[in-house]
C-alpha positions in Angstrom: -45.7 -248.1 -55.6 -42.5 -250.6 -56.2 -39.4 -247.9 -56.5 -35.9 -249.2 -58.2 -33.7 -250.4 -55.7 -30.5 -249.1 -57.2 -32.4 -245.9 -56.6 -33.5 -246.7 -53.6 -30.1 -246.8 -52.1 -29.0 -243.5 -54.4 -31.4 -242.2 -52.3 -30.3 -243.1 -49.2 -27.1 -242.6 -50.1 -27.2 -239.5 -51.0 -28.8 -238.3 -47.3 -26.5 -239.4 -45.4 -24.1 -237.7 -48.1 -25.4 -234.5 -47.1 -25.6 -235.0 -43.9 -22.3 -235.0 -43.2 -20.9 -232.4 -45.4 -23.8 -230.8 -43.3 -21.9 -231.9 -40.9 -18.7 -231.5 -42.0 -19.1 -227.8 -43.0 -20.7 -226.8 -39.4 -17.4 -228.6 -37.6 -15.1 -226.4 -40.4 -17.0 -223.3 -39.7 -17.0 -223.3 -35.7 -13.1 -223.9 -36.1 -12.6 -221.1 -38.3 -14.1 -218.4 -36.6 -12.4 -220.1 -32.9 -9.5 -219.0 -35.4 -11.2 -215.4 -35.7 -11.8 -216.2 -39.5 -15.5 -214.9 -40.0 -15.0 -214.6 -43.3 -14.2 -218.2 -44.2 -16.7 -219.0 -40.9 -19.6 -217.2 -42.8 -18.7 -219.0 -46.0 -18.5 -222.5 -44.3 -21.6 -221.2 -42.5 -23.5 -220.9 -46.1 -22.0 -224.5 -48.0 -23.8 -226.5 -44.9 -27.7 -224.5 -45.4 -26.4 -225.3 -49.0 -26.2 -229.0 -48.0 -29.4 -228.9 -45.9 -31.7 -227.7 -48.2 -30.5 -230.8 -50.6 -31.4 -233.1 -47.9 -35.0 -231.7 -47.6 -35.4 -231.8 -51.4 -34.2 -235.5 -51.5 -36.1 -236.3 -48.6 -38.7 -235.2 -49.8 -38.7 -237.3 -52.9 -37.7 -240.0 -50.6 -41.0 -239.8 -48.6 -43.0 -239.5 -52.4 -41.6 -242.7 -53.3 -42.9 -244.5 -50.1 -39.6 -245.0 -49.3 -38.3 -243.2 -45.1 -35.2 -241.8 -45.0 -33.4 -244.3 -42.7 -29.9 -243.5 -40.5 -27.5 -244.5 -40.8 -23.4 -244.4 -40.6 -22.4 -240.4 -41.2 -19.0 -240.4 -42.4 -16.4 -238.9 -40.2 -15.4 -235.0 -39.7 -12.7 -234.3 -41.4 -11.6 -231.0 -40.6 -7.9 -229.8 -42.0 -4.8 -227.9 -40.2 -5.1 -224.7 -42.3 -7.9 -223.0 -44.3 -6.3 -224.5 -47.8 -6.6 -228.3 -46.3 -10.3 -227.4 -45.2 -11.4 -226.9 -48.6 -9.1 -229.6 -49.9 -10.8 -232.1 -48.3 -14.2 -230.9 -49.0 -13.3 -230.6 -53.2 -12.7 -234.1 -52.7 -16.3 -234.5 -50.7 -18.3 -232.7 -53.5 -15.6 -234.5 -55.9 -17.4 -237.7 -54.8 -20.6 -236.4 -54.4 -20.9 -235.3 -58.7 -19.5 -238.5 -59.1 -22.6 -240.6 -57.3 -25.3 -237.3 -59.0 -24.3 -238.6 -61.9 -24.6 -242.4 -61.7 -28.2 -241.6 -59.6 -29.0 -239.7 -62.4 -28.4 -241.8 -65.7 -29.6 -244.6 -63.4 -33.2 -243.1 -62.5 -33.5 -241.8 -66.2 -32.7 -245.4 -67.3 -35.9 -247.0 -65.0 -38.7 -244.2 -66.1 -38.4 -242.5 -62.7 -37.8 -238.4 -64.6 -38.5 -236.9 -61.1 -36.3 -238.6 -59.6 -33.7 -237.6 -62.3 -34.2 -234.5 -62.6 -33.3 -234.0 -59.4 -30.0 -236.1 -58.8 -29.0 -233.3 -62.4 -30.4 -231.0 -60.5 -28.5 -231.1 -57.0 -25.9 -232.4 -60.2 -25.2 -228.6 -61.1 -25.8 -227.4 -57.8 -22.7 -229.5 -56.2 -21.1 -228.3 -59.8 -21.2 -225.1 -59.0 -20.5 -226.1 -54.8 -16.7 -228.2 -56.1 -16.7 -224.8 -59.1 -16.3 -222.2 -56.4 -13.8 -224.1 -53.3 -11.5 -224.0 -57.0 -12.0 -220.5 -57.7 -11.4 -219.8 -53.1 -8.2 -222.5 -53.1 -6.4 -221.7 -56.8 -8.4 -218.6 -57.8 -10.2 -217.3 -60.4 -9.3 -219.2 -63.4 -9.5 -222.3 -61.9 -12.3 -224.9 -63.2 -13.4 -228.1 -61.7 -11.8 -230.9 -62.7 -13.9 -233.9 -62.4 -12.0 -237.0 -61.9 -8.1 -235.4 -59.9 -8.2 -236.2 -56.2 -5.9 -233.3 -54.2 
């Protein structure tokens, strides 16, 4: 099956993002644990597990399309010096993937790949929830996701 080249690129970019995000959350969780912040460490571990779940779903979709997920340069881990700084870094990371998944969903629909479009829309919704969770941790329950704003 011929896969649209741009869609293939979105799939590969998504795989690398999820790998990088999982690595970042694991590292942040370990650092928080070293600081004695077990609750914060648990949050980062749950975030890492969620990103690995996304990676699995993207890998499955890629393989169904005949696209072997390739490795590549994973974005560098950015730890932060405080929990707040970590969350701001993570917020920027999640905002980037929200834009990517929105673009990917629209493109997949445009080229007639409804299954890929549905996957990207599902992941988009989950990443928006994650972004809202980060913003609530930063600014409290009244915080709202402000797409496109930066830290």
